[in-house]
Steps between C-alpha positions, in 0.01 A plus 500: 500500500328175402222518246163378621400196300242226490675226301436128505824360646481191279548726195842603637619159619620179338309307772147407402186356661552352849870589505429873457460612859451872438166642389541871427786744454379827649813718468838486329788716387869456411588405861189349663189291457195442718270203442210340681376148543284284722483128554180299499434160647546359149858633474766251402686600819205481741525226763249459779340835419819708499809580296850475645679834528793359303281560191557872559856451368361380167258794498794740537696316230200520266469871575863538384410303186194722448726806534725355229193422288373855544838646400501267198147602405612864491765391245253284307643167627305196620549363855793261523631241738727611781662312785476548875859451614442549868368709780651655807354637818173313447282608792163330543304655783224239511477135395190533279342731244128542555259374234296778339719788622635735235878506522711785364843411364756779461842468339777753441803464276833523683715429194448362148816424303524488122573123512153437653605458862282700737416548864172625646348558839150369549223501759154348534226680692164385632328833547752719681682201655824393334490120502822423310804665346814392317788606279462312170778427251392419144652429160328593175723392211446620145434140391360305795453183295874480434556510875245222550650289221850566635397367840432159342843448344692197626 
C-alpha cells in the first residue's frame, strides 16, 4: 500500500520552474505514485484561459519521473534525466483542463527492466472524473548524458 506523503514534486524531478508541472506527491510505493497539480492563468501552457488536455500526457510522464525520483531518493540518489519514448492508448475525454481545478495524477508500474526501459499506466482525474489516460513507455539509462551526447554523433 502506498505511503501517504506530502512532498514537493520539484524535489523529485529533473524539471524545474515552469517546466515542472506537478506540485505535490501525495502517495508512493514500489509500484505506484499519486501526485496533484493545478494550472493557473499564468501557466506556460495556458491559452485563452484554458490548458489543452494534451498537457495531461506530460503530467503523467512527469509522475513517472517523480516515481523514479522517489525510488532514487530511497536509495540516496538524486533525480536524473529520463526519456519519454512513447505512449499508447492515449485517451483524452475532454479538450481542455480547467484553470484552478486540482488534478490528481496516478501512475502504476507495469514493468521496469534492469536496462532502464519501463512501462506504466497513467490517469489524470479532475475530482472523480477521469479526464485522460495512457500507457507510457520510458527509458532511464544509467548515464543519460552519454545517451544525449551519442544522439549528436555524425
